[in-house]
Backbone as JSON Lines, residues from 0, in Angstrom:
{"i":0,"aa":"M","n":[0.88,-1.73,0.04],"ca":[0.42,-0.63,-0.21],"c":[0.77,1.26,-0.25]}
{"i":1,"aa":"Y","n":[2.1,1.47,0.48],"ca":[2.81,2.14,0.49],"c":[2.33,3.63,0.64]}
{"i":2,"aa":"W","n":[2.5,4.15,0.32],"ca":[2.56,6.1,1.32],"c":[1.12,6.87,0.98]}
{"i":3,"aa":"Y","n":[0.94,5.79,0.18],"ca":[-0.17,6.58,-0.54],"c":[-1.8,6.13,0.67]}
{"i":4,"aa":"D","n":[-2.76,6.95,0.74],"ca":[-3.97,6.62,2.38],"c":[-4.91,5.48,0.95]}
{"i":5,"aa":"N","n":[-5.24,5.75,0.23],"ca":[-5.81,4.5,-0.61],"c":[-5.38,4.47,-1.59]}
{"i":6,"aa":"P","n":[-6.09,3.02,-2.58],"ca":[-4.83,2.96,-4.51],"c":[-5.57,4.16,-5.08]}
{"i":7,"aa":"S","n":[-6.61,5.05,-4.85],"ca":[-7.29,5.93,-5.82],"c":[-5.97,6.97,-6.13]}
{"i":8,"aa":"S","n":[-4.97,6.94,-5.0],"ca":[-4.0,8.24,-4.82],"c":[-2.76,7.9,-5.77]}
{"i":9,"aa":"Y","n":[-3.1,6.81,-6.37],"ca":[-1.49,6.39,-6.68],"c":[-1.74,6.25,-8.47]}
{"i":10,"aa":"H","n":[-1.29,7.8,-9.1],"ca":[-1.19,7.96,-9.95],"c":[-0.07,7.82,-10.85]}
{"i":11,"aa":"G","n":[0.81,6.3,-10.72],"ca":[1.69,6.26,-11.89],"c":[3.18,6.67,-11.45]}
{"i":12,"aa":"E","n":[3.09,6.95,-10.25],"ca":[4.38,7.47,-10.18],"c":[5.73,6.46,-10.02]}
{"i":13,"aa":"K","n":[6.86,7.09,-11.16],"ca":[7.54,6.76,-11.46],"c":[8.74,5.54,-9.97]}
{"i":14,"aa":"E","n":[8.72,6.49,-9.02],"ca":[9.23,5.44,-7.78],"c":[8.47,5.08,-7.07]}
{"i":15,"aa":"I","n":[7.85,4.09,-7.55],"ca":[6.82,3.21,-6.35],"c":[7.7,1.7,-6.61]}
{"i":16,"aa":"A","n":[8.71,2.29,-8.14],"ca":[8.89,0.65,-7.94],"c":[10.31,0.34,-7.48]}
{"i":17,"aa":"F","n":[11.15,1.5,-6.48],"ca":[11.68,1.05,-5.42],"c":[10.94,0.6,-4.23]}
{"i":18,"aa":"F","n":[9.66,1.14,-4.14],"ca":[9.14,-0.19,-2.94],"c":[8.72,-1.43,-3.1]}
{"i":19,"aa":"D","n":[8.19,-1.53,-4.33],"ca":[7.78,-2.88,-4.93],"c":[9.35,-3.59,-5.35]}
{"i":20,"aa":"A","n":[10.85,-3.19,-5.17],"ca":[12.04,-3.71,-4.77],"c":[12.16,-3.88,-3.12]}
{"i":21,"aa":"V","n":[12.08,-3.5,-2.21],"ca":[12.69,-3.17,-1.25],"c":[12.31,-4.21,-0.1]}
{"i":22,"aa":"P","n":[12.95,-5.76,-0.04],"ca":[13.11,-6.83,0.48],"c":[12.59,-6.34,2.09]}
{"i":23,"aa":"T","n":[11.76,-7.13,2.4],"ca":[11.18,-7.56,3.78],"c":[12.61,-8.27,4.98]}
{"i":24,"aa":"V","n":[13.59,-8.8,4.54],"ca":[14.81,-9.89,4.78],"c":[15.97,-8.97,4.44]}
{"i":25,"aa":"W","n":[16.97,-8.5,5.25],"ca":[18.36,-8.4,5.05],"c":[18.73,-9.61,5.59]}
{"i":26,"aa":"D","n":[20.72,-9.69,4.87],"ca":[21.28,-9.68,4.43],"c":[22.73,-9.3,5.57]}
{"i":27,"aa":"D","n":[22.64,-8.08,5.36],"ca":[23.86,-6.91,5.71],"c":[22.96,-5.69,6.08]}
{"i":28,"aa":"T","n":[23.6,-4.59,6.81],"ca":[23.14,-3.58,7.16],"c":[24.49,-2.49,7.64]}
{"i":29,"aa":"K","n":[24.93,-1.49,6.06],"ca":[26.44,-0.62,6.87],"c":[25.3,0.9,7.45]}
{"i":30,"aa":"V","n":[26.32,1.6,8.09],"ca":[26.23,2.43,7.82],"c":[27.03,3.85,7.61]}
{"i":31,"aa":"L","n":[26.9,4.38,6.95],"ca":[27.78,4.5,5.72],"c":[28.22,6.35,6.25]}
{"i":32,"aa":"G","n":[27.65,7.07,7.15],"ca":[27.93,8.39,7.97],"c":[26.45,9.78,8.63]}
{"i":33,"aa":"G","n":[27.15,10.38,8.53],"ca":[25.66,10.82,9.71],"c":[26.14,11.43,10.97]}
{"i":34,"aa":"E","n":[25.36,12.13,11.74],"ca":[25.5,12.74,12.49],"c":[24.51,13.16,13.15]}
{"i":35,"aa":"I","n":[24.83,12.28,14.61],"ca":[22.97,12.74,15.41],"c":[22.42,13.91,14.95]}
{"i":36,"aa":"G","n":[21.02,13.78,15.32],"ca":[19.93,14.25,14.76],"c":[20.5,15.81,13.81]}
{"i":37,"aa":"K","n":[21.71,15.17,13.34],"ca":[21.52,16.17,11.43],"c":[21.3,15.48,10.4]}
{"i":38,"aa":"Y","n":[21.66,14.25,10.4],"ca":[21.61,13.15,8.73],"c":[22.12,12.31,9.36]}
{"i":39,"aa":"I","n":[21.72,11.14,7.86],"ca":[21.83,9.49,8.09],"c":[22.07,9.13,6.67]}
{"i":40,"aa":"L","n":[23.16,7.9,6.81],"ca":[23.47,7.74,4.98],"c":[23.58,6.08,5.45]}
{"i":41,"aa":"T","n":[22.57,5.22,5.14],"ca":[22.96,3.82,5.58],"c":[22.51,3.34,4.53]}
{"i":42,"aa":"A","n":[23.43,1.49,4.5],"ca":[22.54,0.39,2.61],"c":[22.56,-0.6,3.76]}
{"i":43,"aa":"R","n":[21.5,-1.32,2.87],"ca":[20.98,-2.69,3.3],"c":[21.3,-3.58,2.42]}
{"i":44,"aa":"K","n":[21.6,-4.62,2.39],"ca":[21.85,-5.54,1.91],"c":[20.84,-6.33,1.95]}
{"i":45,"aa":"S","n":[20.46,-7.16,0.52],"ca":[19.24,-8.59,0.82],"c":[19.74,-9.49,-1.08]}
{"i":46,"aa":"G","n":[20.28,-10.75,-0.81],"ca":[20.41,-11.5,-2.06],"c":[22.27,-10.69,-2.43]}
{"i":47,"aa":"T","n":[21.45,-10.23,-3.62],"ca":[23.24,-9.55,-4.07],"c":[22.78,-8.17,-4.08]}
{"i":48,"aa":"D","n":[21.24,-7.58,-3.65],"ca":[20.85,-6.32,-4.46],"c":[21.29,-5.61,-2.96]}
{"i":49,"aa":"W","n":[21.87,-4.14,-3.2],"ca":[22.42,-3.71,-1.77],"c":[20.9,-1.59,-2.18]}
{"i":50,"aa":"F","n":[20.22,-1.73,-1.28],"ca":[20.0,0.0,-0.87],"c":[19.75,0.65,0.05]}
{"i":51,"aa":"V","n":[20.26,2.18,-0.45],"ca":[21.16,2.99,-0.11],"c":[19.48,3.93,0.87]}
{"i":52,"aa":"G","n":[20.13,4.58,1.85],"ca":[19.18,5.47,1.71],"c":[19.65,6.6,2.4]}
{"i":53,"aa":"G","n":[19.45,7.89,2.13],"ca":[19.72,9.76,2.91],"c":[18.88,9.59,3.21]}
{"i":54,"aa":"I","n":[19.04,10.44,4.63],"ca":[17.1,11.62,4.74],"c":[18.51,12.8,6.09]}
{"i":55,"aa":"T","n":[18.4,13.82,5.77],"ca":[18.89,14.26,6.58],"c":[17.11,15.52,7.59]}
{"i":56,"aa":"N","n":[18.27,16.32,8.46],"ca":[16.94,17.1,8.95],"c":[16.33,18.26,8.94]}
{"i":57,"aa":"N","n":[16.2,19.44,9.63],"ca":[15.88,21.27,8.85],"c":[16.85,21.47,7.96]}
{"i":58,"aa":"D","n":[18.29,21.18,7.96],"ca":[19.2,21.33,7.34],"c":[19.18,20.88,5.47]}
{"i":59,"aa":"A","n":[19.39,21.99,4.68],"ca":[19.61,21.25,3.77],"c":[21.54,20.88,3.84]}
{"i":60,"aa":"R","n":[21.63,20.34,2.85],"ca":[23.05,19.72,2.89],"c":[23.16,18.94,2.07]}
{"i":61,"aa":"V","n":[25.3,18.48,1.25],"ca":[25.15,17.7,0.56],"c":[26.01,16.95,1.4]}
{"i":62,"aa":"V","n":[25.88,15.86,0.58],"ca":[26.41,14.83,0.98],"c":[27.25,13.66,0.56]}
{"i":63,"aa":"E","n":[28.18,12.95,0.32],"ca":[28.85,12.02,-0.72],"c":[29.1,10.55,-0.21]}
{"i":64,"aa":"L","n":[28.44,9.88,-1.32],"ca":[28.98,8.94,-0.79],"c":[29.43,7.61,-1.47]}
{"i":65,"aa":"N","n":[30.41,6.88,-0.67],"ca":[31.21,6.41,-1.35],"c":[30.69,4.91,-1.17]}
{"i":66,"aa":"F","n":[31.45,4.11,-2.34],"ca":[30.79,2.8,-2.61],"c":[31.77,1.54,-2.9]}
{"i":67,"aa":"D","n":[32.54,1.92,-1.65],"ca":[33.67,1.08,-1.12],"c":[33.16,-0.54,-0.69]}
{"i":68,"aa":"F","n":[31.78,-0.33,-0.19],"ca":[31.28,-1.83,0.72],"c":[30.65,-2.81,-0.94]}
{"i":69,"aa":"L","n":[30.55,-1.91,-1.95],"ca":[30.51,-2.96,-3.16],"c":[31.77,-4.16,-3.64]}
{"i":70,"aa":"D","n":[30.84,-4.91,-4.22],"ca":[32.23,-6.18,-4.03],"c":[33.49,-5.21,-5.38]}
{"i":71,"aa":"E","n":[34.32,-5.44,-5.38],"ca":[36.21,-5.41,-6.28],"c":[35.62,-6.26,-7.7]}
{"i":72,"aa":"G","n":[35.91,-6.04,-8.55],"ca":[35.89,-6.16,-10.04],"c":[34.3,-6.15,-10.19]}
{"i":73,"aa":"K","n":[33.35,-6.02,-9.27],"ca":[31.64,-5.72,-10.19],"c":[31.16,-4.95,-10.94]}
{"i":74,"aa":"Q","n":[30.4,-4.91,-11.9],"ca":[29.92,-3.65,-11.8],"c":[28.08,-3.64,-11.91]}
{"i":75,"aa":"Y","n":[27.53,-2.85,-10.87],"ca":[26.6,-2.27,-11.21],"c":[25.28,-1.38,-11.05]}
{"i":76,"aa":"K","n":[24.49,-1.54,-10.99],"ca":[23.33,-0.89,-12.63],"c":[22.67,-0.11,-10.97]}
{"i":77,"aa":"S","n":[22.34,1.34,-10.95],"ca":[22.24,1.72,-9.97],"c":[20.95,2.45,-10.22]}
{"i":78,"aa":"T","n":[19.95,2.79,-9.49],"ca":[18.83,3.47,-9.38],"c":[18.57,4.8,-8.66]}
{"i":79,"aa":"L","n":[18.51,5.74,-8.74],"ca":[18.13,6.43,-7.44],"c":[17.58,7.34,-7.86]}
{"i":80,"aa":"Y","n":[16.79,8.03,-6.48],"ca":[14.98,8.83,-6.54],"c":[15.9,9.52,-4.97]}
{"i":81,"aa":"Y","n":[15.41,10.63,-5.88],"ca":[15.33,11.83,-5.6],"c":[14.68,12.93,-5.26]}
{"i":82,"aa":"D","n":[14.77,13.9,-4.43],"ca":[13.89,14.98,-4.86],"c":[14.39,15.99,-5.71]}
{"i":83,"aa":"N","n":[13.22,16.23,-6.97],"ca":[13.42,16.95,-7.8],"c":[12.29,18.24,-8.21]}
{"i":84,"aa":"D","n":[12.44,19.39,-7.91],"ca":[11.07,20.77,-7.8],"c":[10.93,20.53,-9.14]}
{"i":85,"aa":"K","n":[11.91,19.79,-10.45],"ca":[11.75,20.67,-11.64],"c":[10.55,19.24,-11.76]}
{"i":86,"aa":"I","n":[10.12,18.23,-11.77],"ca":[9.96,16.86,-12.0],"c":[8.44,17.69,-12.35]}
{"i":87,"aa":"K","n":[7.58,17.21,-13.23],"ca":[6.65,17.53,-13.52],"c":[5.36,16.89,-12.46]}
{"i":88,"aa":"T","n":[6.04,16.4,-11.67],"ca":[4.9,15.1,-11.31],"c":[4.36,15.8,-9.8]}
{"i":89,"aa":"R","n":[2.95,14.98,-8.71],"ca":[2.48,15.43,-7.41],"c":[3.97,15.43,-6.74]}
{"i":90,"aa":"T","n":[4.44,14.11,-6.34],"ca":[5.71,13.72,-5.67],"c":[6.88,14.69,-5.95]}
{"i":91,"aa":"R","n":[7.01,14.79,-7.35],"ca":[8.29,15.5,-7.26],"c":[9.46,15.41,-7.25]}
{"i":92,"aa":"V","n":[9.61,13.73,-7.51],"ca":[10.65,12.86,-7.21],"c":[11.26,11.88,-8.56]}
{"i":93,"aa":"G","n":[12.76,12.37,-8.83],"ca":[13.33,11.96,-10.01],"c":[13.88,11.0,-10.34]}
{"i":94,"aa":"V","n":[14.03,10.22,-10.54],"ca":[15.22,8.9,-10.85],"c":[15.47,8.47,-12.34]}
{"i":95,"aa":"Q","n":[16.49,8.59,-11.5],"ca":[18.36,8.51,-12.14],"c":[18.74,7.38,-12.82]}
{"i":96,"aa":"E","n":[19.39,6.78,-13.61],"ca":[19.97,5.45,-13.85],"c":[21.29,5.75,-13.99]}
{"i":97,"aa":"Q","n":[22.31,4.87,-13.65],"ca":[22.77,5.13,-13.92],"c":[24.16,3.94,-13.83]}
{"i":98,"aa":"K","n":[25.41,3.11,-14.4],"ca":[26.21,2.25,-13.72],"c":[27.29,2.92,-12.75]}
{"i":99,"aa":"L","n":[27.19,2.09,-12.23],"ca":[28.58,2.11,-11.03],"c":[28.98,0.98,-10.87]}
{"i":100,"aa":"K","n":[30.67,1.32,-9.91],"ca":[31.8,0.52,-9.27],"c":[31.64,1.3,-8.03]}
{"i":101,"aa":"R","n":[33.0,-0.34,-7.29],"ca":[33.04,-0.24,-5.79],"c":[33.78,1.49,-6.03]}
{"i":102,"aa":"D","n":[34.84,1.76,-7.19],"ca":[35.44,3.34,-6.95],"c":[34.7,4.4,-6.53]}
{"i":103,"aa":"K","n":[33.34,4.24,-7.15],"ca":[32.26,5.48,-7.6],"c":[32.05,6.65,-6.54]}
{"i":104,"aa":"T","n":[31.81,7.63,-6.75],"ca":[31.46,8.69,-5.5],"c":[30.36,9.53,-5.97]}
{"i":105,"aa":"M","n":[29.7,9.59,-5.07],"ca":[28.58,10.3,-5.42],"c":[28.05,11.22,-4.38]}
{"i":106,"aa":"K","n":[27.96,12.92,-5.01],"ca":[27.81,13.52,-4.31],"c":[26.52,13.91,-4.49]}
{"i":107,"aa":"L","n":[25.87,14.09,-3.49],"ca":[23.9,14.41,-3.59],"c":[24.15,15.83,-2.91]}
{"i":108,"aa":"Q","n":[22.54,16.02,-3.37],"ca":[22.02,17.32,-2.26],"c":[20.93,17.2,-1.36]}
{"i":109,"aa":"L","n":[20.83,16.91,-0.32],"ca":[19.95,16.89,0.11],"c":[18.98,18.79,0.45]}
{"i":110,"aa":"K","n":[17.73,18.26,0.0],"ca":[16.78,19.94,0.34],"c":[16.26,19.94,2.11]}
{"i":111,"aa":"Q","n":[16.57,20.14,2.46],"ca":[15.39,20.5,3.88],"c":[14.67,19.46,3.71]}
{"i":112,"aa":"S","n":[14.71,18.68,4.95],"ca":[13.86,17.5,5.7],"c":[13.87,16.29,4.34]}
{"i":113,"aa":"G","n":[14.95,16.69,3.84],"ca":[14.51,15.8,2.57],"c":[15.38,14.71,2.45]}
{"i":114,"aa":"G","n":[15.74,13.06,1.35],"ca":[16.63,12.31,1.49],"c":[16.11,11.23,-0.18]}
{"i":115,"aa":"F","n":[16.71,11.14,-0.19],"ca":[16.92,9.73,-1.0],"c":[16.93,8.59,-1.44]}
{"i":116,"aa":"A","n":[17.11,7.64,-1.87],"ca":[16.85,6.09,-1.98],"c":[17.87,5.41,-3.05]}
{"i":117,"aa":"I","n":[18.97,4.58,-3.0],"ca":[19.12,4.54,-4.47],"c":[18.79,2.58,-4.62]}
{"i":118,"aa":"H","n":[18.44,2.27,-5.74],"ca":[18.51,0.67,-5.48],"c":[19.17,0.42,-6.37]}
{"i":119,"aa":"I","n":[20.33,-0.79,-5.69],"ca":[21.5,-0.98,-6.83],"c":[21.75,-2.21,-7.49]}
{"i":120,"aa":"Q","n":[21.75,-3.1,-8.22],"ca":[21.44,-4.64,-8.17],"c":[23.15,-4.35,-9.59]}
{"i":121,"aa":"E","n":[23.22,-6.15,-9.36],"ca":[25.14,-6.67,-9.63],"c":[24.33,-6.69,-11.5]}
{"i":122,"aa":"I","n":[24.98,-6.17,-12.31],"ca":[25.09,-6.58,-13.35],"c":[25.12,-7.73,-14.21]}
{"i":123,"aa":"K","n":[25.16,-8.92,-14.04],"ca":[25.69,-10.45,-14.33],"c":[25.92,-10.69,-16.23]}
């Protein structure tokens, strides 16, 4: 049921794919960064997929993600879901895909009280 009050509130938003993919059982959890009361960056693994999320308090901020928790020598597809006021949908969530390796870093601009989610899948 996600965050919508009822099914008629769903209007085909692309970010719903993230919620469809999130499992209920985890194999690993890593805290990637944060400060108490300010922000948190967390990664959770289920099977070969990783789910990374971050939120901030009332302060906008730039966070840098390091993906050194990914397996060496493997390539991944990442799907980033992020706040984007330029998106012309009701929820204003942007969706961006890119290839990713362990040595990649990513800088993200978090809006006040905002956040992001990333679904990372191994390319086989």
